[in-house]
VOGU-584284 format. One record per residue (C-alpha): residue in one letter; y, z, x. Coordinates in steps of 0.2 Angstrom, whole numbers, padded with zeros to 4 digits, always signed. Each point is the difference from the previous one (the first is absolute). Example, Ala and Ser with C-alpha at 12.3 -4.5 7.8 and 13.67 -1.06 7.14 Angstrom:
A-0022+0039+0062 S+0017-0003+0006 
//
This chain:
X+0000+0000+0000 X+0012+0005+0014 X-0004-0017+0008 X+0005-0009-0016 X+0016+0009-0001 X+0005-0003+0018 X-0004-0019-0003 X+0011+0000-0015 X+0014+0008+0010 X-0001-0013+0013 X+0000-0014-0013 X+0016+0007-0008 X+0010+0002+0016 X+0004-0019+0003 X+0007+0000-0017 X+0010+0015+0003 X+0006-0007+0017 X+0005-0017-0009 X+0010+0009-0013 X+0008+0012+0013 X+0005-0015+0011 X+0007-0010-0015 X+0010+0015-0006 X+0007+0002+0018 X+0004-0018+0002 X+0009-0001-0016 X+0009+0017+0000 X+0004+0007+0017 X-0005-0010+0015 X-0001+0010+0015 X-0004-0003+0019 X-0018-0001+0005 X+0003+0013+0014 X-0014-0007+0010 X-0012-0015+0002 X-0009-0009-0014 X+0004-0011-0014 X+0009+0006-0016 X-0017+0000-0010 X-0009+0010+0014 X+0015+0012+0001 X+0000+0002-0019 X-0019+0003+0000 X+0001+0014+0013 X+0014+0008-0009 X-0010+0000-0016 X-0016+0007+0008 X+0011+0013+0008 X+0008+0005-0016 X-0016+0000-0009 X-0008+0011+0013 X+0014+0013-0002 X-0002+0000-0019 X-0019+0002+0001 X-0003+0019+0006 X+0010+0008-0015 X-0009-0011-0013 X-0017+0004+0007 X+0004+0018-0006 X+0001-0006-0018 X+0015-0003-0012 X+0010+0015-0001 X+0019+0004+0001 X+0000+0003+0019 X-0011-0015+0004 X+0010-0011-0011 X+0016+0006+0009 X-0007-0003+0017 X-0006-0018-0004 X+0014-0006-0012 X+0012-0006+0013 X-0013-0010+0010 X-0006-0008-0016 X+0018-0005-0005 X+0002-0007+0018 X-0016-0011-0003 X+0008-0007-0016 X+0018-0001+0006 X+0006+0007-0017 X+0016+0010-0004 X-0010+0014-0008 X-0019+0005-0002 X-0008+0014-0009 X-0017+0007-0002 X-0006+0009-0016 X-0015+0008-0007 X-0004+0002-0019 X+0013+0015-0002 X+0015-0004+0011 X+0008-0010+0014 X-0006+0007+0016 X+0013-0007+0011 X+0014-0012-0001 X+0005-0009+0016 X+0017-0010+0001 X+0014-0003-0013 X+0000+0002-0019 X-0009+0017-0001 X+0009+0002-0017 X-0013-0012-0007 X-0015+0013+0002 X+0000+0004-0019 X+0000-0018-0005 X-0013-0005+0012 X-0012+0014-0005 X+0002-0004-0019 X-0004-0019+0004 X-0016+0005+0010 X-0009+0006-0015 X-0008-0017-0003 X-0005-0005+0018 X-0007+0017+0003 X-0011-0002-0016 X-0005-0018+0002 X+0000-0001+0019 X+0010-0017+0000 X+0016-0002+0009 X+0016-0006-0008 X+0018-0004+0004 X+0015+0005-0011 X+0019+0001+0000 X+0008+0016+0003 X+0014+0006-0011 X+0015+0007+0010 X+0017+0004-0005 X+0006+0002+0018 X+0008-0016+0006 X-0003+0005+0018 X-0019+0002-0001 X-0009-0013+0010 X-0017+0001-0009 X-0002-0009-0016 X-0018-0004+0000 X-0016+0010+0003 X-0018-0006+0004 X-0014+0011-0005 X-0017-0001+0010 X-0013+0013-0006 X-0010+0010+0014 X-0018+0000-0005 X-0016+0008+0007 X-0017-0004-0007 X+0008-0008-0015 X+0010+0016-0003 X+0019-0001+0000 X+0007+0014+0011 X+0018-0005+0000 X+0012-0014+0003 X+0011-0008+0013 X+0017-0006-0007 X+0011-0012+0011 X+0018-0002-0006 X+0011-0015+0004 X+0016-0008-0004 X-0008-0015-0010 X-0017-0006-0006 X-0011-0007+0013 X-0018-0007-0001 X-0002+0002+0019 X+0004+0019-0002 X-0012+0002-0014 X-0014-0008+0010 X+0005+0010+0015 X+0001+0016-0009 X-0018-0003-0007 X-0007-0003+0017 X+0008+0016+0007 X-0006+0010-0015 X-0018-0006+0003 X+0002+0005+0018 X+0006+0017-0005 X-0015+0001-0013 X-0012-0003+0014 X+0007+0014+0010 X-0001+0012-0015 X-0018-0006-0003 X-0004+0005+0018 X+0009+0016-0003 X-0011+0003-0015 X-0015-0004+0010 X+0005+0012+0014 X+0003+0014-0013 X-0017-0004-0008 X-0008+0002+0016 X+0008+0016+0003 X-0005+0006-0017 X-0018-0005+0004 X+0000+0010+0016 X+0007+0015-0008 X-0013-0001-0014 X-0014-0001+0013 X+0007+0015+0008 X+0000+0009-0016 X-0018-0006-0003 X-0005+0007+0017 X+0007+0017-0005 X-0009-0001-0017 X-0016-0004+0009 X+0000+0014+0012 X-0017+0007-0004 X+0000+0014-0013 X-0016+0006+0007 X+0008+0002+0017 X+0014+0011-0008 X-0013+0010-0010 X-0011+0002+0015 X+0014+0005+0011 X+0006+0013-0012 X-0018+0007-0002 X-0001+0002+0019 X+0016+0008+0001 X-0005+0012-0014 X-0016+0004+0009 X+0009+0007+0015 X+0012+0010-0010 X-0011+0016+0001 X-0010-0003+0016 X+0014-0007+0011 X+0017+0001-0008 X+0009-0006+0016 X-0011-0016+0000 X+0003-0002-0019 X+0019+0001+0004 X-0001-0013+0014 X-0010-0012-0011 X+0012+0002-0014 X+0014-0005+0011 X-0010-0015+0006 X-0003-0005-0018 X+0019+0002-0004 X+0005-0010+0014 X-0012-0014-0004 X+0005-0001-0018 X+0018+0001+0004 X-0001-0015+0012 X-0011-0010-0013 X+0012+0002-0014 X+0016-0001+0009 X+0013-0011-0009 X+0010-0009+0013 X-0004-0015+0011 X-0013-0013-0001 X-0004+0002+0018 X-0004+0014+0012 X-0004+0002+0019 X-0017+0000+0008 X+0004+0018+0005 X+0003+0006-0018 X-0016-0009-0006 X-0011+0008+0013 X+0008+0017-0004 X-0005-0002-0018 X-0017-0006+0005 X-0002+0016+0011 X+0004+0011-0016 X-0013-0010-0010 X-0013+0002+0014 X+0003+0019+0001 X-0004+0001-0019 X-0016-0010+0002 X-0006+0009+0015 X+0002+0017-0009 X-0012-0007-0013 X-0013-0009+0011 X+0002+0010+0016 X-0010-0007+0015 X-0006-0015-0011 X+0016-0009+0004 X+0005-0004+0018 X+0017-0009+0003 X+0006-0007+0016 X+0018-0006+0002 X+0007-0011+0014 X+0018-0004-0003 X+0012-0008+0012 X+0017+0009+0000 X+0010-0016+0000 X-0006-0006-0016 X+0004+0016-0010 X+0018-0007-0006 X-0007-0016-0007 X+0004-0002-0018 X-0013-0005-0013 X-0003+0000-0019 X+0000+0017-0007 X-0018+0007-0004 X-0008-0014+0010 X-0012+0009+0012 X-0004+0016-0009 X-0010-0010-0013 X-0010-0008+0014 X-0005+0017+0007 X-0004+0006-0017 X-0012-0015-0002 X-0008+0004+0017 X-0003+0018-0005 X-0007-0005-0017 X-0012-0014+0007 X-0003+0010+0016 X-0007+0015-0010 X-0008-0009-0014 X-0019+0001+0001 X+0000+0007+0017 X-0007+0017+0004 X+0006+0001+0018 X+0017+0000+0008 X+0012-0014-0004 X+0011-0006+0015 X+0017-0008-0004 X+0011-0007+0014 X+0018-0004-0002 X+0008-0011+0013 X+0018-0006+0001 X+0005-0009+0016 X+0014-0012+0006 X-0004-0018-0001 X+0016-0009+0005 X+0010-0004-0015 X-0012+0009-0011 X-0008+0017-0003 X-0018-0001-0001 X-0008+0013-0012 X-0019+0002-0001 X-0009+0012-0012 X-0019+0000+0003 X-0014+0010-0008 X-0019+0001+0003 X-0004+0002-0019 X-0009-0010-0013 X+0010-0016+0002 X+0001-0013-0014 X-0007-0017-0004 X+0012-0013+0007 X-0001-0010-0016 X+0004+0015-0011 X+0015+0004+0011 X+0007-0017-0001 X-0001+0001-0019 X+0009+0016+0000 X+0014-0007+0012 X+0001-0015-0012 X+0003+0012-0015 X-0016-0007-0008 X-0007+0018-0001 X+0007+0017+0000 X-0004+0013+0014 X-0011+0014-0005 X+0014+0013+0001 X+0015+0006+0010 X+0013-0012+0007 X-0007-0018+0002 X+0001-0009+0016 X+0007-0015-0010 X+0016+0009-0004 X+0003+0003+0019 X-0005-0018+0005 X+0011-0008-0014 X+0016+0011+0006 X-0003-0004+0018 X-0001-0019-0004 X+0016+0001-0011 X+0010+0009+0013 X-0006-0009+0016 X-0008-0016-0006 X-0018-0005-0002 X-0004+0001+0018 X+0001+0019-0001 X-0012+0004-0013 X-0014+0013+0004 X-0014-0006+0011 X-0016+0009-0005 X-0017+0000+0009 X-0014+0008-0010 X-0018-0002-0005 X-0012+0011-0010 X-0005+0015+0011 X+0011-0006+0014 X+0016+0010-0004 X+0018-0008-0002 X+0013-0005+0012 X+0018-0004-0007 X+0013-0007+0011 X+0019-0002-0005 X+0013-0009+0010 X+0017+0007-0003 X+0015-0010+0008 X+0012+0011+0009 X+0015-0009-0007 X+0001-0008-0017 X+0015-0005-0010 X+0003+0012-0014 X-0013+0012+0006 X+0009+0017+0004 X-0007+0017-0002 X+0010+0012-0011 X-0001+0013+0013 X-0010+0016+0003 X-0001+0012-0015 X+0009+0016+0003 X-0012+0015+0002 X-0002+0011-0016 X+0012+0015-0001 
//
């Protein structure tokens, strides 16, 4: 989808450049200020102006984003005035003739309902007002009208009407990309909520039961485990930031393992090998803890002896390489493939598919989980975490409880 939208943007830019150049040639000729033909210079100016208007629009249609982009859009059209409006009000008016706001908003009712553009004459009692005509071009995303772009000029112009329509389509593409980004963000937030909801109730029940068993026999031990439980749940249900650091995630894993060890004792042996230089690396929140929980679950299932789990995090150039390995029951590779593909649900707890999906969404398909397993052969899970990724920033360490 994003490729189609990008292609649409590229296809529109020559039309914008031609309109911009025509307006410049007929209105206010200026020096090229450098090498190149007039058409090349106009194309560069159009691309540059469009690129400056893009960042605000990628945040959606609001009063602030409209204010930041309106002047650039008016420059693209070369009009005396331009406004952006939603269904309720004029978000911004750039240029002369601001007293026409009420009239413009009244005349937008039809275009906002039908999604079709129109041009109309403005009524004005001021003899000095330079704007007499308005061209309305609706802004649509997925066949829904989000608002309108209105270009105002001294006289009716078919060229301006077509140019306004092209600019409105380009703005609509940016708003569609913004909607896509917001949908992606909502999806990630929903998946984090799903992760929290999937934290095994059996784990919570068993942890509290273990703590209760120590209350009479070893009150100090019970107090320590209660603090471990509080810190783990506090981290798991925190409400700020989609990302955390490897150090914080490992800290939460340590709390989790302390509660598991209290229940299983010597049946669980965990080895950690962590390179200090990768501790600040940012990664999606609740990304590694589910993998460790999976290792504990499959490592202890159907096994009478000790389960060995090894957690390794090392520096691998531009990436941090995290490996979680157990010597438990393992899994049929075909069943695992179906779980990761979402064809079947995991038996309990937090699914590997959720973690795999989030890693792919954040870092790309090349950074999904690599899982090696077979029935009776344990499981080895490898996650490759880029040290630097645009938009991936930790919310910072949580303050210790008071």
